N, C-alpha and C positions, 0 to 999 in steps of 0.2 A: 439677373436674371442672362443666363447663358448665352456665349457667344454663338452668332448664327451663321454658317459656309452652306452655301452652294452643294460642295461636294467636300467631305473631307478622306481621308487615306489615310487609310493605320499603317504606320511602317513606313519610314526612306532609302528603301534598299533599290535597285534598280525598277520595278514595275513601280514599286510606290512611288516614287519621288519623280519618275517618267510621268507616269499619270496625274500628278499631279500639277508641273508644269507644264502639261500642255490643258485642263481641264483650266485652270489660268489663260492659257494663249486662247481659248475657245470662248472668256471674255467669263467667267462663272468664278464664285468669291470662292478660293479654294483655301484649305489648310492642310499640311502635314504632320503627322504624331512620328518620332521619332525616338527609343528609347536609349541606341546605341549613344556610350557615352568616353571619351581618351579621356588618357592618362592623367587631364589634367581635371575632371570633371563634366568638361565642355561638350557639347552635341558632336558627334560624328556619322554624318551621313553619309549615305551608301551602301546600307545593308551589309551582311557577309561578303557580297564581292568586295568591296571596297577596302573590308577592315579587316578581312579576314581570310579570303576568297582568290579571286580573280587577281585583281590588280596585286598586291603585296607578293605572291606568289607568282608571278610572270617578273617583280622588280629580284627575286632570289634568281632564279632561271637564269637574269640574263645577268647578273655579276657571275653565278657559277658557270655557265659558258665564257665568259670568259677569261677567268682563271684556269682552266682549263686549257682553252687556245694557248693562252701565255704557257702554260706548261708543256704542249705536249704541241701545239699547229703552227707558232711561231716562228719556229724555227725551217720547218719549210717555206717560210718566203724572211729568209735572210734576216730577222730576225731574231735574234740570242734574247736571251735571260735569263738572268743570273743571282741568286737571294733574296725566290720568289715566294713571296711570304701572303695566305690569305690571314686578313682579320675580319670576324667574324665578327665583334662589335660593329666595323664600319659600315662594314657588309646589313645587318639588319640596323642600324643607325638609318641606310639611305633607300630602306625600303619603309620606314617608317615617314618616313622626308615624305615621298611619292606617296603614301597614302594621304596622312595628310592634306597636302597637296588637292587632291582628288574629296574628301569631303570638302575644305573651303570653297571648290569650286561649287558648291552646289549648295554650300549655301550663300553663293552668289549670285546661283543662277534662278534659287529661292524670292532676295531682294528682287532681282530683273524684274522676272516677269510676276511679283507681287501674290508673292504666297507666301501664305501666315505659319508660319513654324512655330509648336509645341514640342518643347524635350520632355519627353516623360514617356510609361509604358502607356498606353493607349487602351483599351477597351468598355464594349455596350454598356447598357446601365440601361435603357430599357427605348422602346418604339415611341415614338413624340410626336404631337402632331406636324404633319408633313415631313418628318424625318426619323432619324435616331438619335438618343443621348447615348456622346460617346465620353467614359472617362482619362482625364488624363491626371495618369499618376507624375509627375517631376517633385522637382523643389516644393513645389507649391501643387495640392490638388483643386483640380478644376473640371467643371463639365462646360462640355462644344455640343451646341447640336447640329449634324445636317439634315441635308435633303437628301444626298445621295452618300452613303458610303463605298468605298475601298478600301477591300480586305487584303494587305500586301504585305502579309507579316514574314513571311519565309520561307526556311528552313533549317533546323537542326543536323549535328554530326548524329549517327550512331553507335550507338555507341555497345560493342560485346557484352552480352552478358556475365555476371563474376570477372569484369574487364573494367570496371568504371577511367573515365578520362582524371588522370589528376594534376597532366597537361604538365608534368615534369618526367615521367618514365614514360608513363600509356597516354599518347597521345592524340587528339583529333589535327584535323587540317589545322586547330588556332594552334595549338602548343608548338608542330610541325614548323611552324613558322616564324618561332620564336626562339629554337636552340641555340643554346649560348655559345657553346666549342663543338667539331665536327665529332661527332659520334666515331665508336672505333668500328662498333657492331652495328645497322639502324637495320629491326622488324620493321615490316612493316606484310601487313595484311589485307587483303583486296588489290588487286590489280587495274584497277579501276583509271579515270582522272585523275585524282588526288594522289593517290597511291603513288603513280608513276611518277604524275611532276614533281611530289615531294619526294619518292627513291631516287630520281635524277639530281638533283639540286645538292642529298649529299652526296649522293656517290662523284659527283665534280670533285666535290670539295675530302674526298681523300675517305671516305664512310665504306665500307664493306656494307654491303645495302642485300638483303635476302626476303626478296616478294613471297609470300602464301597466297595460291587463290585456292577459293575452294571448288571453284567450275573446271570444267575441264577442257575447257576451250581459252586459248589467250584473246580477251577483245571480243568476248561473243557478237557487239553489237555493228562491231567494222568488219566489211566486203573482207571476209576470208584472204585473200591474198594480200591485203596491203598488213591485215592484222598477223601473216608469217613472216612478210617481210622485215614488218616492224621490231618483232619476235626476237627473230637470225639478229639485227642491229643491235638490241636489247643486251643480249647477252653478248654478243661481240667488247659492247662496252663495257660490261664487268656487271649487268645486273642478273645477282640467280634467280628466277623463275621459277615456280616451282607450283602447277595445273593439278586440280586433280586434291589435295590434302585436305582434311581434317581435323580441326585442331580443336585442341581437347583443353585440359587445364591449364594458364596463365597467371603464371606466380611474381608476385610484384616484390622483390629482394631490396637494400639499404640503398642499393645503386644499378641496381641490373637487371631488367625482365626473364624470365624462363616460360619459353612459351613451348610446349607437348604440341604435340599433332603427331598424324598418320601420313605418311603422304600415301599417292597413286596404288603405288604398286601394295600397299597394306601393312609397309614397315613405318615402326615407330622410331618417331626422332625426336628430342631435347634440344634445343636452341637458346642462346642464350644472350638476347641484345640489351648494349648501351640505353639506348632506346626502342619502342615501339609505338610505331605510328600504323590508329585503327584506320581503316576508309574501307567501310562496307555501307556506306547509304547513307541518303540524310532520311529524313523526319520530316512533313508538314509539323508548321511550328503556330499552336493555336495555343499552347499553353498563354494564361491568363486575359483570353481574350473576351471571355463569358460568352462564349456563342448560345449557353444556354439558355442564356435569360432576355434572346429574343427569338428564342426557336431555330437559329439558323443551321442550320442539316450539315452533319459529318459526314464522306460515305468510313466505310466498312476503315480505309485503311488511313481515319481520321486526316484526308483532305478536308479541305471546303469542298462543297458538294456544287458543281456550277454545270451551265450548259453548252451550247458551243458557242455561246453570246458570251461569257462570263459572268452571266445571270445564278443565282444564289436562287434557296427555294424562296427568300424574302425581296418583298417590290421594293427595289433601288438599293440593292446590295450588291453589291459587285466581288470581286477578286478571282487577282490575278499573278504570276509569277508560281515560286513555288510550293505553294502552298493550296493548289490545286493542281489537277491532271495532268500530264504532256511532261515534255523534255525538262529537268530543271537547269535551266540554261539562262543566266543573266539576258540574253540579247531576245529569248522566247519570253523572257520577261517585260521586257521594255515592250516589244510588240502589241502584248498584250494589255499594256496600261494606256499606251496610243488609241488602242482600240475601242477600251473603255469607255477614255473620255470625249471619243467620236460620239460611242451610241451614246452619252448622256448630252449627248446635245442632237440627236437626230441622226449625224450620216453615218455611214455604214461603215466604222471602222472595219479591218478584215486581217484576220494573220492564216499566212497559207503554210500549218507543219509540215509540209510535205517539201519545203524550199527553206526550214532552216538548217543553219550547218550547224556542226559540229565541229568542234575541235580540241586537242590532245597535245598540250604546251609540252613539249617532248624535246630533245635532238636526238633525228630529229622529230619535226611535227607532224603531227596526222592530221586531218581534213576530211567530211567529206558531207555530203546531199542526196535525199535522196532514197534510195531503193538498194540496198546490195546485190549484188551476184549472187547469194545463196536467199539471198526473198525472192529474187523474181524467176528460180527455179520453182520455189516452196507452191509459186503463185500459178505457173505455167505461164508466163507472160514471155514469149517467144524474142530473142535483145543480139545485139550483137555486143562484141568487145574490144574494144582498142588500150594501148597502154604501152606507156613511152620512158623507156628508162634517163634518169639526170644523168647516168654516166656518155651519152650522148648529148647532153647537151652544155652547150660553150662558157655560159655564165656559169653553172655547179661547176663546175673544172677550173674557173678563174676562182670560185669563192673556196675552193679547197673539199666541197664537199658535195660527194655525186652520188650517193646513198639515196635511193628512194627511187620513187615512179608514180607518173599520174593513170592513170583509169576512166576510160571512159565507157559508160552500158548506156545503150540505142536502140529506141522497140523495132524489133527485124525488120517490119516491115514499114512505119514512119519516117522513123528516124530519132522520132523525137527520145532527148536524153531523158533516160530514168535514172542517175547516179553516175554522179561523177565521185574521187575515189583519189586523196594523193596522200602519200607519205613520204615525206622530204626538204627541204631546206624553207622554211617560209610557207608553208603550205597553208596557215592563218589566211593570209597576205592574198593568197590564189586562190581559194574559192571561192572567193565573192564572183569571180569572171564566171563560176559556175551557177554562181544561184543566180543573179542576172539573165540568164541563160532560161534556168529552165523557169522560172519566171514567166517570161516571157515564151515561154516553150518552145525554147529551140530546139533545133535539131545538130544535133553534131556536123554534120555537114555544114553548117550557119560557123561553125566554128572554126571551123576546120578554113575557110574562107578569107577568116578574117585577117587584114594583117597584124602581128604580133611584133612589136621591137626586136632586134636585132643587137646584140644578143642579152635574152632575158631569160630568165628560168617560167616567166609562161607562157614559152616555146613550148616549152613540155606539153604543154595544156592543148597549144595547136595541133601538136604530131600526136598526140592520142587519141586526137579526136579524129584526123587525119588515118590514124592505124582502125578505124572502126571501118572505114572501107578496105584497107585494105592495102592504103597506101604511104606510110609516114616517109618522109622526106629523107629524115639523120637517121634513119637504127632500121 
């Protein structure tokens, strides 16, 4: 007889492992199935985020930022560096160590919370009495049964037709994290989060980086004023950003990749790169899930179809994270995982999509929450705006990075905060204050009246809130 559980989670990424832990905390017998494998054949819990996404990319971004500072910024602090060298192998080893620490941390959390872990590929077999049979294809194949099933299988990198990933010359996010030597010329197709972050890593390390973006605008989802500021800063750093391009034939040679493309003026170009990163989005991962065996509905784009509570068309089958609608963000997946576990327990789990923060970990970082100015204009919402530049912030001057600004958008009548947008140092940390404020439906005046430590970057947040009422004190 197969092992039986109250809750079985398929997928051990941010949405899956968090759902499993919360379900176990609520008293359910819980299992989690995950197929990610490390170089030794053991489990590598954490999904794309931990293994080839959020965590390793931040490790490389930090290393490359230190390298750039040592080569260009330390002298301003009276620190003279000679004989500076980049050890890419050691940089990658550090990244791998950090990934493993996170993998092992999840294993520990499963033991602590009494979550039963199965290492292998999970798929539906059939509906069973009071639940569903799930096959685990690992070193040994077995079948388990769950009353509730949570699908958290994540997403895969989208490939360009005719340019399949080989992870040697044509790279997804996975291959971009494993480049063994700094390429002289690096091409990036797609000026989204992954493309800009990975392009930034290798530019800092010395690569000549060319970004090719099909859309005519830069970072169209970002507030236009913030996106323009970021574009100006990235170009100044040395990123070659080409918008409105049409990608033609991509030819892979023995040691390089040739990209034929047409620019926004119709001129044809041929660019040869040592490596090419393709970052044109991600697709939901339902490969091998065997959804058809139980009649689990997918939508027209391949996502598992869910309602506002992450319920699928099947009783007691739920889905969270990248495999369902909404932003493909690890923290969104985590919140959905918690909410689903609590709904299974009869509680009222809740995810507010309007207060999910977004972050791009470039230098400077870009972070935002809520609506952009262009969205408010399109919706006909009367609003007030206030901005404050980091060049007028004392802590930013002391840090040696005064690039960027904070921008507040508030309702013209009620003063409720509708959106906060930041480009600048540590934007990823600063945005949390705005998330809390918006979750409690605070006004810009509320932030303006709160005492912020001096000197701190957060003072720019207070000053931008003051600027909504045109009474900024330090600019």
